C-alpha positions, 0 to 999 in steps of 0.5 A, a space after each residue: 753400621 751401614 744404612 739399610 739398602 736394597 737393589 732392584 733390576 729395572 727393565 726399559 731404560 734406554 737413555 739418561 731421561 729414563 735414568 732421571 725418571 726412575 731416580 725421580 720416582 724412587 726418591 719420591 718414596 717416603 723413607 728413601 734417603 738415596 737412590 743410585 740408578 745404573 743405565 749400564 747394569 739396569 739396576 737401582 740401589 736404594 738407601 733407606 732411613 735407619 728406622 724405615 720398614 724395609 718391606 713396605 719401602 721395597 713395595 713402594 719403590 717397586 710400585 713407583 718404578 711401575 708407575 714411571 713406566 718401567 718394569 721390575 723383572 722377577 720382583 719377589 718382595 716380602 709380603 706387605 701388611 694385608 690391611 690396617 687395623 681398624 678400631 671403631 670409635 664408640 663416639 661415632 661410627 668412623 674407624 680410627 687407626 692407632 698408628 696415625 692417632 698416636 704419631 704426633 699431636 697433629 695426627 688424626 683419624 682422617 689422615 690415616 690410611 684405610 685399606 680397601 677392600 677390607 681384609 683381615 686385621 694385622 698389627 703391623 701398620 704402615 703409613 705408606 701407600 704401597 702395592 701388595 706385589 709388583 703387578 703387570 702393566 695394562 693399558 686401556 685403549 679407547 678407539 672410535 668405531 664408525 660404521 656399525 649398524 647392529 649387534 652383529 657389527 658389535 660382535 664382529 668387532 669384539 671378536 676380531 679385537 678379542 683375538 689379539 694377543 694380550 687383550 683381556 677384555 673388549 667392550 664395544 658401544 654401538 651408539 657411542 661408536 667406541 671400543 674400550 680395550 684392556 690389553 698388555 701393551 707389551 703384546 699388542 699396541 693401540 695401532 694393532 687394535 685400530 688395524 684389526 677394527 679396520 680389517 673388520 670393515 669399520 673406520 677407527 682411530 685411537 681416542 685415548 690410551 691410559 696406562 695402569 697397574 693390574 689392580 686385581 692383584 693390588 691392595 690399594 691404600 687410600 687416605 681417608 680424606 679422599 686424596 690420592 696416593 703420592 705416585 699418581 701420574 698423568 699422560 700429556 699429549 702435545 702436537 709438535 711443529 717444526 721438527 725436521 729430523 731425529 735430532 729435533 725429536 731427541 732434543 725435545 725428549 732430552 730437554 723435557 726430561 730435565 724438567 722436575 716431575 717429568 717421568 718419561 718423554 716420547 716424541 714421534 717424528 712421523 706423527 709429530 706428537 709428543 707423549 709425556 708422562 708426568 707426576 700429577 700436579 708437579 708439571 703442567 701443559 703450559 710448562 711443557 709447551 713453554 719449554 718446547 717453544 723455548 727450544 724453537 719449536 711449536 707446540 699445541 694441545 692436540 685437537 682434543 677428542 672431545 669435539 670428535 666425540 661430540 660429533 660422533 655422539 650427535 651422528 654428524 657424519 652419519 646424518 650428512 652421509 645418509 641425507 646425501 644417500 637419501 637425496 641420491 636415491 630419491 632422484 632416481 627412485 621417484 622417476 623409476 617408480 613413476 615409470 614402473 607403477 604410476 604411468 602405466 596405471 594412469 594412461 589408457 592402454 593402446 590397441 596392439 598391432 597385428 605384429 606379435 613380436 611386440 607387446 602393444 598394450 600398456 604404457 606408451 614407452 612399453 611400445 617403443 623397443 630398443 631391441 626386440 624384448 627390451 622396451 624403452 621403459 625397461 631400459 630407462 628403469 635399468 639406467 635409473 637403477 644402476 647408480 643407486 644399486 652400485 652407488 648408494 648400495 656400494 657401502 652395503 656390499 663393502 660391509 657385507 663382504 668384510 663381514 663375510 670374510 670374518 665369518 659373520 653376517 650383519 644387517 648390511 648382508 640382508 640389504 645387499 642380498 635383498 636388493 641384489 636379488 631384485 636387481 639381478 632377477 630383473 636383469 635376468 628376465 630382461 636378458 631372457 626376453 631379448 634372447 628368447 625367440 618369442 621375445 616375451 614381455 619380461 616382469 621386472 622390479 627395478 623399482 623395488 631396488 631403488 625404493 628399497 634403498 630409498 626406504 633404508 636410507 630414509 630409515 637410517 637418516 631418521 634413525 641417526 637423527 634420533 640416535 643423536 638426540 639420545 645422547 643430548 644430555 652427554 653432549 651438553 655435558 661435554 660442551 660445558 667447559 669453556 674454550 678460554 680462561 683469564 689467567 691472572 697474576 696476584 701480588 704476593 703482599 696485597 693479593 691485587 691482580 697485577 697481570 691478566 692473560 687469556 689462555 686456552 682452558 686446556 692450558 690451566 694448571 693446578 694452583 693457577 689463579 684466574 678471574 671469572 667475570 659475571 656470566 662466564 663458565 668456570 673452566 676447572 674445579 677451583 677454590 674462591 680466593 676473593 670476591 663473592 657471587 652465586 654460581 648456577 650448578 644446575 647443568 652439572 649437579 642438577 641443583 635448581 637454585 644458584 649457590 652462594 660462593 665466598 672465599 674458601 668455597 669451591 666452584 665446579 668446572 662447567 658451572 656459570 658464574 652469577 653477578 659477581 666477579 671472583 678470583 679462583 685458584 685451580 685445584 683439579 684440571 683436565 680429566 680430574 674435574 668433577 665435570 670430567 668425572 661425571 662425563 666419564 661415569 656416564 660414558 662408562 654407563 652407556 658402554 656397559 652392557 646389561 645382561 638383557 643386552 647380552 642376550 639380545 646381542 647373542 640372538 642377533 648373532 644368529 638372526 641373519 643366518 636364520 633369516 637367510 635360511 628361512 628366505 631360501 626355504 621360502 623360495 624353494 617351498 613356493 617354487 615346489 608348490 608352484 611346480 606341483 600345482 602347475 601355477 602359483 597358489 592364490 594367484 588371484 591375489 597377485 594380478 597375474 604376476 609371473 610364478 617364478 617372479 612371485 616366488 622371488 618377490 616373497 623371498 626378497 620380502 623375507 630378507 628385507 623385512 627382517 631387522 636385527 637393528 631393532 634388537 641391537 638398538 632396543 637396549 643401548 638407546 634406552 640406556 643412553 637416554 635414561 642415563 643422560 636424564 639421570 645425569 641431568 637430575 644429578 643421578 649417575 647410574 653406572 651401566 645397564 647391569 646396575 639398571 637391571 639390578 635396581 629393577 629387581 631390588 627388594 632390600 636396601 640398607 641405609 647407613 645412618 651417618 651422612 645418609 639418614 642424618 646430615 652427617 654434620 655433628 652439632 652441639 645440642 646442649 652444654 652443661 658446665 659443672 666447674 665453679 665460676 670465678 668467685 664461687 669456689 667452695 674450696 681453694 683447690 677448685 679450678 674456676 672456669 668461665 664459659 669462655 675458659 671452658 670452650 677454650 680448653 675444649 676447642 684447643 684440645 680437639 683442634 688437632 683432630 679431624 674427627 666429626 665430633 672434634 670438628 663439632 666441638 671446635 666449631 662451637 667453641 669458635 662461635 662462643 669465643 670472641 671473634 676478630 682477634 688474631 689468635 682464635 684461642 686468645 693466647 692459650 696454647 696446648 701441648 703434651 697430647 696423649 690421644 686414646 684411640 676411640 676414647 678421647 684425648 688428654 693434653 695440657 693447656 696453658 691459658 692466657 692468665 698463665 694457668 696450666 691445666 690438665 684437660 681430658 675430653 672423651 667418653 665417660 668410660 675414658 674419664 673413668 679409666 683415667 681415674 676421674 671421679 664420676 660418683 659422689 662416693 668416688 669424689 668423696 674418697 678421692 678429694 673429699 667433695 660432692 658431685 654437682 649432679 648425678 652424672 649417670 642419670 644425666 648421661 642416660 637422659 641425653 643418650 635417650 635423645 640420641 645424643 652422643 655425650 662428651 665429658 670434660 675433666 679439668 685437673 682430674 675433676 668433671 668440669 662439664 658435659 657436651 651433648 653432640 647430635 646429628 639431625 635427621 635429614 628432611 623427608 627421611 621418614 617420607 622416603 623410607 615409607 615410599 621405598 617400602 610402600 610404593 617400591 616394595 623394598 624392605 628398608 634396613 638401617 645400620 650404624 656404628 653408633 650405640 643402640 639407644 641413638 639408633 633406636 631414636 633415629 629409627 623411630 623418627 624415620 619409621 624403620 621397625 626396630 627388627 631392621 635396625 643394626 647398631 654398634 656395627 663396625 665397618 667390616 660388619 656392614 658388609 657382613 650384614 649385606 651378604 647375610 641379607 643376600 643369602 636370606 640368613 638373618 640368624 648370622 647377624 641377629 646379634 646386631 639388630 635391636 629386636 628379633 624379626 617377628 615370625 609370620 603367622 596366619 593371624 598377622 595383621 595387615 602390617 605384616 602384609 603391607 611390608 610388601 604392599 600386598 594387604 591381607 588377602 583374608 580381610 575385607 578392605 577398610 573404607 577409604 575416605 573420599 578425599 583419599 580415593 585413587 582414580 580407577 586407573 591407579 586402583 586397577 594398577 595397584 590390584 594388578 601389582 598385588 596379584 603379581 606379587 601374590 603369584 611371586 610369593 607362592 615361590 617364596 617360603 617366607 612370603 617375600 617376593 623373590 628374584 634370582 640373579 640368573 637362570 643358573 641360580 633358578 635351576 639350582 633350586 630344588 625341583 617341585 616335589 623332588 628336593 633335587 637340584 637341577 644343577 650339579 654345582 651351582 653357588 647358593 642362590 641369592 634370595 634377595 637383591 640388596 642395595 647399600 646406601 652410604 657416603 663414607 670410606 667405611 661404607 665402601 666395603 659394604 657398597 662393593 659387597 652389595 648388589 647395588 651400591 648407592 653413594 651420596 655425592 657429598 661423600 668420599 671419592 672412594 665410596 663413589 668409585 665403589 658404588 653402582 649409582 652415585 647421587 650427586 646431592 645429599 637429599 634423600 629424595 633423590 634416592 627414591 628418584 634413582 630407584 624410580 628412574 632405574 625401574 622406568 628405564 628398565 621397563 622401557 628396555 623390556 618394552 623395546 626388546 618385546 616389541 622388537 621380537 614381536 615385530 620380527 615374529 609377525 613380519 617374517 611369517 607375513 613376508 613368507 606368504 602365510 597371509 596369502 590365503 586371506 589376501 595379505 601380501 607383503 610386497 618387497 617395497 612395503 617390507 623395506 618400509 616396515 624394516 626402516 620404520 621398525 628401527 626408527 620406532 625403537 629409537 623413538 620409544 627410547 626417546 620417550 624417556 626424555 619426558 621422565 619426571 620424578 614422582 609428583 610428591 618428590 617434585 612438590 617436596 623439592 619445590 617447597 625446599 626451593 621456596 624455603 618452606 619448612 614442612 611440619 613433621 608427621 605426628 609420630 615424629 612430633 610426638 617423639 620430639 615432645 618426649 625428647 623435650 620432656 625428658 630434658 626438662 625432667 633432667 633439668 629439674 633433677 
């Protein structure tokens, strides 16, 4: 019978390098025995292993071909399994997979594959990662965009790029000066994106291009240990020197394509750049550069975009340009102002001669005329104005013209209009004076042009300097990676260093060994091989104290080595390091727009046309009033200026004073500063939308394991029932020493990665003697029979030759395996009595929140082990802070048993009606969705107690759930030592008042928030019961956050409005979350909420003052203050406009002064000093009860 096989068409192959790339990608797929690739027919024939899953392999091969950069046209493989069957272990709330658990003795729950997001269970389980269907290729292009000044510029760029074919999304970051474009590379190239941006009037260049698969149609299967699928690729770019013709480029492509792990090579002779797609970890930058150099060419890693990005963030170019513009304006504007304003006021007027053709009163230069009507003073002003108007102002004209061609208007449009109106109106007045028969003295304001441009240049200079400071945190992160690394070669036998070489840090590859001297920065993520030291991780993770590092410990890129010299092995390089991921998250956050920013951008899009319309309306209105009255109204306030000139000046003031930049900068500056501050504190907030949702947060769901508890199971108590040697009452009894007992338990669980198994193995190693070559002293284990979610059975041969049948698992598992657990069962089975009341013992330990693991040897109960997880420090204080200080209802969910959940909930102060136990991973997301809808009935079975019904007779505790207090009761007297300051008490009363007003719109008494205006419109109108929106999804009554750290939390993290992942958790949880906390401390959860709300309040303040500024300044500029003598001169309007932008940025910079709440800082300080806090009385009492119960059981 021939082996199974199939054939797929492959598009995109052009040469033998392509053939080798396809062949390498296909043969790397599991269960593929052979692959034949035909370049002529564009086909690949794949031969499978005899027992391979045909559909799964076909999907995997299709994905591998796509990952290699080629296409599979008309691919219609059979549907793949939609998900893996997840079964919850009753010993711990982690999913176990039957296929993985039963595969081999070395299989474990943590090496199985978990489907994300959760899907309906399917009995067909495959251990190969595959895509559900062949998905279209997409590419993410990141391009720099220089020259943007306001939200109108952002809208112009998004409009022109979004109109390109194949572009699915465009995100333009004003402060980061970048555009992120997701497109179909077969329809639009990165160069086309750059060309479109340049056509819009901005400078641009491609920063990066990332190929990817359209994940909207994929089901991603990820190993639960956090590793990546086997088919990940990396694109490496190199600058190649020495090429003279196409033969050179073809040679490089051919030779690089021969290297193992190289999938595709493209060398451009025009740009002198090579782009190589490789399998991640199979080949590195140094291998490629070495091979190119062997061919006789030069190769360098291109000047990375990191330095370009740092300069962009620091506004280096803009600061230099605006400083030069400011100096140039000052050189011409100061003498122009002196000639126009200062000197005529300082010098006494000279008596006029009888000749009426010349104005003789005023400044002496006004008496000297070049021609009749043109004085020397006016001529000098004109000469001083032209270089500024058409030199410095050239950039405004150019930007305004390009914006006009695109049908938009920006801040540059207003500046160009305002200064041009002043200049050409003055020029027209001069021409009229020269050619008029009477040669009147013209009223000019050339000084307005120069001073306006000087004020604007000063404002832009200060604004860009302030913008550079807003990204200081990100620029520091970008600058942490050192330029070089000391590569070492180790002796394979002794491990001694045999050779050292200093290389560029960009050339470090996975598994390289390099030396870190004291005080040096670590270039990549690595594992310590030899040596001990301490590492300062403050700049990366925010950890205040140096962290001790020993062999086997991990070190992070960008951290600083302490006093010791260490040898490390690289594990993550380039963009895969923790530092690179943090930078990427911060960049993504700063490029993501909050809903309030979208509103501001839309408003700014209409702003300029409205302002120009108002200016024209103002000009026409004042001219009409002047014509009707015969003179300009309120002339007494303007020192007799010409009527028409007065109208023109007011029009110019309206144009100049309006500032769309304040709206455009109000949100991104606060987001950039705030997210940078968060990164320094070890809190990564993924964008403005997450900030806005945290601001509106009212429910938080906490996972138990790893969130409220340490996530590290430890052995809390051990009881051995098997008789010791020499004490057996019957010859058939198996005698065990404590060492024998832990040898049996440790060997049985040593092949598992389950947290319970790890705890048992770790404790066994501490009990057994150390220093021997064999950790188990010659004992061996075989014949494993795992039972998913229950336990494991195997045969262990001890060093003395005894072969013992061992079972380790829950009491239910032992009972199902026919192990006697009661006196009656023991007497009936083997005629012996049980040494203890097993049920009572189990109940006593379970009441303390412990998980009980039973051990049976030779079908007789040999002992029980109590394993527990300790509550994290400050958990109770954090829960109280979230509820009382933040107004957030706290829930706890766990897959553990109700008894354990109840004990931990009581310790941390969570009421039982908010505790859900026995919840599977899919159930966590179900709970989150039900809380969002306010539908507790749908998940009532999970909770330990029903929610109390609110009545008028409820005491203050029900009100205090929302921090409101009972309004019908008199406040209790407050001790003098706990009285708040007047300011804090007033603030508390104000918050209480606001919450009470909000409660009137919420039937069950809880503060309500709505996701959008549409959801608010979907509510019934008062008194009608009729919705104002015809077809709107049911409104969410709560904004819910989910806090977790494991893969089984990721569906709930994705379902929640805000997913908060602890950084000590898995990569998948961090990817699914909206907020990432790099530390495991719960204190940072309070800091994250407080920081996000502080940032959003600053955003609201910025937007409010930006709107107020324009609402006040524009009417004043229009002349509405003239009846009271309030006049806004164009120069004053320009100064006000410049100050408005600077003030908004300065307001955002105030966030750099943010500090966590005082009690959090004090708690961190006590932790740093090693101080152990005394537990609260309630917790202490609970622990005393726990200890008493254990003593009572011991007495029994």
